[in-house]
Each structure stands twice: as structure tokens, then as C-alpha cells.
DRENPARO-920479 format. One record per residue: residue in one letter; x, y, z of N, C-alpha, C in turn. Coordinates in steps of 0.2 Angstrom, whole numbers, padded with zeros to 4 digits, always signed. Example, Ala and Ser with C-alpha at 12.3 -4.5 7.8 and 13.67 -1.06 7.14 Angstrom:
A+0066-0028+0039+0062-0022+0039+0066-0016+0039/S+0064-0011+0035+0068-0005+0036+0064+0000+0039/
END
This chain:
M+0055+0036+0088+0049+0034+0086+0048+0026+0086/V+0043+0023+0089+0042+0016+0089+0039+0014+0082/D+0042+0009+0079+0040+0006+0072+0033+0002+0073/T+0029+0004+0069+0022+0000+0069+0022-0005+0063/I+0020-0011+0065+0020-0017+0061+0012-0018+0060/L+0010-0018+0054+0003-0020+0052+0003-0028+0050/I-0001-0032+0054-0001-0039+0053-0008-0040+0049/V-0008-0043+0044-0014-0045+0040-0014-0052+0039/D-0020-0055+0042-0021-0062+0041-0028-0063+0043/D-0031-0068+0040-0038-0070+0042-0039-0075+0048/E-0033-0077+0050-0033-0082+0056-0030-0078+0062/Q-0035-0077+0067-0034-0073+0073-0028-0076+0077/H-0027-0083+0077-0022-0085+0081-0015-0083+0078/I-0014-0083+0071-0008-0080+0068-0007-0073+0070/I-0012-0069+0070-0011-0062+0072-0009-0062+0079/D-0012-0065+0083-0010-0065+0091-0003-0067+0092/L-0001-0073+0088+0006-0075+0089+0011-0070+0087/A+0010-0067+0081+0014-0062+0078+0014-0056+0083/K+0009-0054+0085+0008-0048+0089+0012-0049+0096/A+0011-0055+0099+0015-0056+0105+0022-0056+0105/Y+0025-0059+0099+0032-0059+0098+0035-0052+0096/L+0031-0048+0092+0034-0042+0090+0033-0037+0095/E+0028-0037+0099+0027-0032+0104+0032-0033+0110/K+0034-0039+0111+0039-0041+0116+0046-0038+0114/E+0047-0037+0107+0053-0034+0105+0053-0027+0104/G+0047-0024+0107+0047-0017+0107+0043-0013+0101/F+0040-0017+0096+0037-0015+0091+0029-0013+0093/K+0026-0008+0090+0019-0007+0090+0016-0011+0085/T+0010-0014+0086+0007-0018+0081+0000-0016+0080/T-0003-0017+0074-0010-0016+0072-0012-0022+0068/S-0018-0023+0066-0020-0029+0062-0026-0028+0058/A-0027-0032+0053-0032-0033+0049-0034-0040+0047/T-0040-0041+0046-0042-0048+0044-0044-0049+0037/N-0044-0044+0033-0046-0045+0026-0042-0040+0022/G-0042-0041+0015-0038-0037+0011-0041-0029+0011/V-0047-0028+0011-0050-0022+0010-0048-0017+0016/I-0049-0020+0022-0047-0016+0028-0039-0015+0028/A-0036-0020+0026-0028-0020+0026-0026-0014+0021/L-0029-0014+0015-0027-0008+0011-0029-0001+0014/Q-0035-0001+0017-0037+0006+0020-0032+0008+0025/K-0030+0003+0029-0025+0004+0035-0018+0006+0032/I-0016+0003+0027-0009+0004+0025-0009+0011+0022/L-0014+0013+0018-0014+0019+0015-0015+0025+0019/A-0019+0024+0024-0021+0029+0029-0017+0030+0035/D-0015+0024+0038-0011+0024+0044-0003+0024+0043/K-0001+0022+0037+0006+0022+0035+0010+0018+0040/P+0009+0012+0041+0013+0008+0045+0021+0008+0043/T+0025+0006+0047+0032+0005+0046+0034-0001+0041/L+0030-0006+0042+0031-0012+0039+0024-0016+0039/V+0023-0020+0034+0017-0024+0033+0019-0032+0033/V+0016-0036+0037+0016-0043+0036+0009-0045+0033/L+0010-0048+0027+0004-0048+0023+0003-0056+0021/D-0003-0059+0023-0005-0065+0021-0007-0065+0014/L-0006-0070+0010-0008-0070+0003-0016-0072+0002/M-0018-0077+0006-0025-0080+0005-0029-0076+0010/L-0032-0070+0008-0037-0066+0012-0043-0066+0009/P-0049-0065+0013-0055-0064+0010-0056-0056+0007/E-0061-0056+0003-0063-0049-0001-0057-0047-0006/L-0051-0047-0003-0046-0044-0008-0039-0048-0006/D-0037-0052-0011-0031-0056-0009-0024-0052-0008/G-0019-0056-0005-0013-0052-0004-0010-0050-0010/W-0010-0053-0015-0007-0051-0022-0010-0044-0024/E-0016-0044-0024-0020-0038-0026-0018-0032-0021/V-0018-0033-0014-0017-0028-0010-0010-0026-0011/C-0005-0030-0012+0002-0028-0013+0003-0024-0020/R-0001-0026-0025-0001-0022-0031-0003-0015-0030/R-0009-0014-0027-0012-0008-0026-0008-0003-0021/V-0005-0007-0016+0000-0003-0012+0006+0000-0015/R+0009-0004-0020+0015-0002-0023+0014+0003-0028/A+0007+0005-0030+0006+0010-0034+0006+0017-0030/E+0006+0016-0023+0005+0022-0019+0011+0023-0014/S+0014+0017-0012+0019+0017-0006+0024+0012-0007/D+0030+0014-0004+0036+0009-0004+0037+0006+0003/V+0031+0005+0007+0032+0002+0013+0034-0005+0013/P+0039-0007+0017+0041-0014+0016+0036-0019+0017/I+0036-0025+0014+0031-0030+0014+0034-0037+0015/I+0032-0040+0020+0034-0047+0021+0027-0051+0019/M+0028-0056+0014+0022-0059+0012+0022-0066+0016/L+0016-0068+0018+0015-0075+0021+0011-0079+0016/T+0014-0085+0015+0010-0090+0011+0010-0097+0014/A+0004-0100+0013+0003-0107+0016+0006-0112+0011/R+0008-0110+0005+0010-0115+0000+0018-0113-0001/S+0021-0119-0003+0028-0118-0004+0030-0117-0011/D+0025-0117-0015+0026-0116-0023+0030-0110-0024/D+0035-0111-0028+0039-0105-0030+0035-0100-0034/I+0030-0102-0037+0026-0096-0041+0023-0091-0036/D+0021-0093-0030+0018-0089-0025+0024-0084-0023/R+0030-0086-0022+0035-0081-0020+0037-0077-0025/I+0038-0080-0031+0040-0076-0037+0035-0070-0039/V+0028-0072-0039+0023-0067-0040+0023-0062-0035/G+0024-0064-0029+0024-0059-0023+0030-0054-0024/L+0036-0057-0026+0042-0052-0027+0041-0048-0033/E+0038-0050-0038+0037-0046-0044+0032-0041-0043/L+0027-0042-0038+0023-0036-0037+0026-0031-0032/G+0031-0033-0029+0035-0028-0025+0036-0030-0017/A+0034-0036-0016+0036-0039-0009+0043-0039-0008/D+0045-0037-0001+0052-0037+0000+0055-0044+0003/D+0051-0048+0005+0053-0055+0008+0047-0059+0009/Y+0047-0065+0011+0042-0069+0012+0043-0075+0017/L+0038-0077+0020+0039-0083+0025+0033-0088+0023/T+0035-0094+0024+0030-0100+0022+0027-0102+0029/K+0020-0102+0029+0017-0105+0035+0018-0113+0035/P+0018-0115+0041+0019-0112+0048+0026-0109+0049/F+0026-0103+0052+0033-0100+0052+0035-0100+0060/N+0041-0099+0061+0044-0098+0068+0043-0091+0069/P+0039-0089+0074+0038-0081+0076+0045-0078+0077/R+0050-0081+0080+0057-0078+0081+0060-0076+0074/E+0058-0081+0069+0061-0079+0062+0057-0073+0059/L+0051-0072+0061+0047-0067+0058+0050-0060+0061/V+0052-0060+0068+0055-0054+0071+0061-0053+0068/A+0065-0058+0066+0072-0057+0063+0071-0054+0056/R+0066-0056+0053+0065-0054+0046+0063-0046+0046/V+0059-0045+0051+0057-0038+0052+0062-0033+0053/R+0066-0036+0058+0072-0031+0060+0077-0031+0054/A+0078-0036+0050+0083-0036+0045+0081-0031+0040/I+0074-0031+0038+0072-0027+0033+0072-0020+0035/L+0070-0018+0041+0070-0011+0044+0077-0009+0044/R+0082-0013+0046+0089-0011+0046+0091-0009+0039/R+0090-0013+0034+0092-0012+0027+0088-0006+0025/S+0082-0005+0026+0079+0001+0024+0081+0008+0027/S+0084+0008+0033+0085+0014+0036+0093+0016+0035/K+0097+0011+0034+0104+0012+0033+0106+0015+0026/P+0111+0020+0026+0113+0022+0019+0116+0017+0015/A+0116+0018+0009+0120+0013+0004+0127+0013+0006/Q+0130+0007+0005+0137+0007+0006+0141+0009+0000/S+0144+0015+0001+0148+0018-0005+0154+0020-0003/S+0159+0020-0008+0166+0022-0007+0166+0030-0009/A+0161+0032-0012+0161+0039-0014+0160+0044-0009/P+0164+0050-0009+0163+0055-0004+0157+0058-0003/A+0155+0062+0002+0149+0065+0003+0148+0070-0002/D+0141+0070-0004+0139+0075-0009+0142+0074-0016/S+0145+0068-0017+0148+0067-0024+0143+0064-0028/V+0144+0063-0035+0140+0061-0040+0144+0056-0044/L+0141+0050-0045+0144+0045-0050+0140+0046-0056/T+0143+0048-0062+0140+0049-0068+0143+0044-0073/L+0138+0040-0076+0140+0036-0082+0136+0037-0088/D+0138+0041-0093+0134+0043-0098+0128+0047-0096/N+0122+0045-0097+0117+0049-0095+0114+0047-0089/L+0117+0043-0085+0115+0040-0078+0119+0044-0073/S+0116+0047-0068+0119+0050-0062+0116+0047-0056/I+0121+0045-0051+0119+0043-0045+0122+0047-0040/Y+0118+0049-0035+0120+0053-0029+0120+0049-0023/P+0125+0046-0021+0125+0041-0015+0122+0043-0009/E+0124+0049-0007+0122+0052+0000+0115+0054+0000/R+0112+0056-0006+0105+0058-0006+0101+0052-0009/R+0104+0047-0011+0100+0041-0013+0096+0043-0019/L+0099+0047-0023+0095+0050-0029+0098+0047-0036/V+0094+0046-0040+0096+0043-0047+0092+0047-0052/T+0096+0050-0057+0093+0053-0063+0095+0050-0069/V+0091+0050-0074+0093+0048-0081+0091+0054-0086/D+0096+0057-0089+0095+0063-0093+0093+0068-0089/G+0095+0069-0083+0094+0074-0078+0087+0074-0075/K+0083+0068-0076+0076+0068-0073+0077+0062-0068/P+0074+0064-0062+0074+0059-0056+0070+0053-0058/V+0073+0047-0055+0070+0041-0056+0068+0038-0049/S+0062+0036-0047+0061+0034-0041+0062+0026-0040/L+0067+0025-0036+0069+0018-0034+0068+0016-0027/R+0066+0010-0026+0065+0007-0019+0072+0006-0017/V+0072+0004-0010+0079+0004-0006+0084-0001-0010/K+0081-0007-0011+0086-0012-0014+0087-0011-0021/E+0083-0008-0025+0084-0006-0032+0090-0001-0032/F+0090+0004-0028+0095+0009-0028+0102+0005-0026/D+0102+0001-0020+0108-0002-0018+0111-0007-0024/L+0106-0010-0027+0108-0015-0033+0112-0011-0038/L+0108-0005-0040+0111-0001-0046+0118+0002-0044/L+0118+0004-0037+0125+0008-0035+0130+0002-0035/T+0129-0004-0033+0134-0009-0033+0137-0010-0040/L+0132-0011-0045+0134-0012-0051+0138-0006-0054/A+0135+0000-0053+0138+0006-0056+0146+0007-0053/E+0147+0006-0047+0153+0007-0044+0158+0001-0046/N+0155-0004-0049+0160-0009-0051+0158-0011-0059/R+0158-0005-0062+0156-0006-0070+0161-0011-0073/G+0158-0015-0077+0161-0020-0081+0162-0026-0077/V+0162-0026-0071+0163-0033-0067+0156-0037-0067/V+0157-0043-0068+0151-0048-0068+0150-0050-0061/F+0144-0049-0059+0142-0052-0052+0137-0058-0053/T+0139-0063-0050+0134-0069-0049+0128-0067-0045/R+0122-0070-0046+0116-0069-0042+0118-0070-0035/E+0122-0075-0033+0123-0076-0026+0127-0071-0023/K+0132-0068-0027+0136-0063-0025+0132-0056-0023/L+0128-0055-0028+0123-0049-0027+0119-0050-0021/L+0116-0056-0020+0113-0057-0013+0117-0055-0007/D+0123-0058-0007+0128-0056-0002+0129-0049-0001/V+0131-0045-0006+0133-0039-0006+0127-0034-0005/V+0122-0035-0008+0116-0030-0008+0111-0032-0003/W+0109-0038-0002+0104-0040+0003+0108-0042+0010/G+0114-0044+0010+0117-0046+0016+0116-0053+0017/Y+0120-0056+0021+0119-0064+0023+0113-0065+0027/D+0110-0060+0030+0104-0062+0034+0098-0062+0029/F+0098-0061+0023+0093-0062+0018+0092-0069+0016/A+0085-0071+0017+0084-0078+0016+0081-0080+0010/G+0082-0075+0005+0078-0076-0001+0082-0080-0006/E+0080-0080-0013+0083-0084-0018+0086-0080-0023/T+0090-0083-0028+0093-0079-0033+0088-0077-0038/R+0082-0079-0038+0077-0077-0042+0075-0070-0040/T+0076-0068-0033+0075-0061-0031+0079-0056-0035/V+0085-0058-0036+0089-0053-0040+0087-0052-0047/D+0084-0057-0050+0081-0057-0057+0075-0052-0057/V+0071-0053-0052+0065-0048-0051+0067-0041-0051/H+0072-0040-0046+0074-0033-0045+0078-0030-0051/I+0082-0034-0055+0085-0032-0061+0079-0030-0066/A+0074-0034-0067+0069-0032-0071+0065-0026-0070/H+0064-0025-0063+0062-0018-0061+0066-0012-0063/L+0073-0013-0062+0077-0008-0063+0077-0006-0071/R+0077-0011-0075+0077-0010-0082+0071-0007-0084/H+0066-0008-0081+0059-0005-0083+0059+0002-0081/K+0062+0004-0075+0062+0011-0072+0067+0015-0076/L+0073+0012-0077+0078+0016-0080+0078+0015-0088/N+0072+0015-0091+0072+0014-0098+0075+0020-0101/G+0080+0019-0106+0083+0024-0109+0090+0026-0106/M+0092+0022-0101+0098+0023-0097+0104+0021-0102/R+0109+0024-0102+0115+0022-0104+0120+0023-0099/P+0124+0018-0097+0125+0011-0099+0119+0007-0098/T+0119+0001-0100+0114-0004-0099+0116-0009-0094/I+0111-0013-0091+0112-0018-0087+0112-0025-0091/D+0118-0028-0092+0118-0034-0096+0118-0040-0092/T+0114-0045-0095+0114-0052-0093+0120-0056-0096/V+0124-0059-0091+0129-0063-0094+0127-0070-0093/W+0125-0073-0098+0121-0079-0097+0125-0085-0094/G+0122-0088-0089+0125-0093-0085+0129-0091-0079/V+0130-0084-0079+0134-0081-0073+0130-0076-0069/G+0128-0071-0072+0125-0066-0068+0124-0059-0072/Y+0125-0053-0069+0124-0047-0072+0130-0042-0071/R+0130-0037-0076+0135-0032-0075+0133-0026-0078/L+0135-0020-0076+0134-0014-0080+0139-0013-0085/D+0137-0012-0091+0142-0012-0097+0147-0007-0097/L+0153-0008-0100+0158-0004-0100+0157+0002-0105/
END
């Protein structure tokens, strides 16, 4: 099945440029020029990935991302015309998977799309055998099924949230720096920042409320799952 990429931008030349490069690489594309239409297309057409500009008429990219995340885990690459860290951080906190600053190299966009789809489709790297379960107190992780339960109740995690938790759980007590977690969980092709790790840890803590063991912050270093 051909992956469909929804490109959302109010500048037609940006849409045309992205479409040309993505379609050349074998992707199917569709587009929207405002946030309202984008939201409708995302929820109705269910594209494989969304390239979402922040500054949109009618409904901005932040609000589109927030509403989409209430319904879907579709990967989102945010586009921002500003280089302010706050734009990227807010986007990541709302659930974006990556970001590009305008003007961007269309070849880099294609590379980011491929990297995200590759990470989303591959199974988590685990040393555990098939159909095994990793149990730590009231937390259970089923690597092959990509299932997590707390007190026997399933918890819905996004791709990188699951991979991050599994990495920490398989190395319980080991302190990981943010840079190391970016390398292990996101891969060297991820062009994000260490703040990305902090955002995902915050999401995990919120979703896994009541989990024992806990994800501890080692100040000045990074994170570990407690002993």
C-alpha cells in the first residue's frame, strides 16, 4: 500500500514543492490550505503522515495538532517559519513527532518522512523472546505485541513512548543521558533536541500514573527506571 502524506500549508508554492519531491519518491500526496480543512481530512481520510504548518488561517497548527492527538496517533511533522525554541517545544508537547524550520530543504523533508515512517513501522528492539512479558512490580510490557499494562489495565502509548519505556525497563537502574536516549530510541537520523526526551518522559509519567517502578530524574544527567 502506498503511504499518503497530507501537506498542510497556506502557501501554495510550499505545497507544490513538497508534493513534487514526495511524489517523486513514490508517496501519494494530498493537501489542505487551512486548519479546518486539514482537521477534516486527517480525521476522515486517515493519511499515513501529516506535514503541518503552524501558521494557518481559521485554525492554527497547534490547535490542529491538539485536536488530532485526541483522536489519532498519526505521525506529524510540524513546519515553523520561526526558529524560536518555544514553537518547537509547544509542538512536541502537543504531540508532534518532528519539526522543520522554513525555508527547508525538500530533500530533508523526504528524509524526515522516511525516517518517521520507518520508526513507526518497525518493532521495538528488544532482547526478550517472542510472546514474553517484562514485569516490574505492577508494570507489564509485552514487547512483541507492543502492549503495556499497569495493574493489568492496558495503557495506550505512542510509538516512541513505548520504545522509550522499553529501553528504560530493559536497563532498570541504568542512568541514560538525554543524548544517549536520542541515540538508542530515536536513532542517529533524528534531528531533534534533548528537550524532545523531556517531553516524552513527561507524557509517559502522565499516562503511567500509579506505575511502580517510577521514572526518576537524575539531575544534571538524565533518566532511569528505579531499582
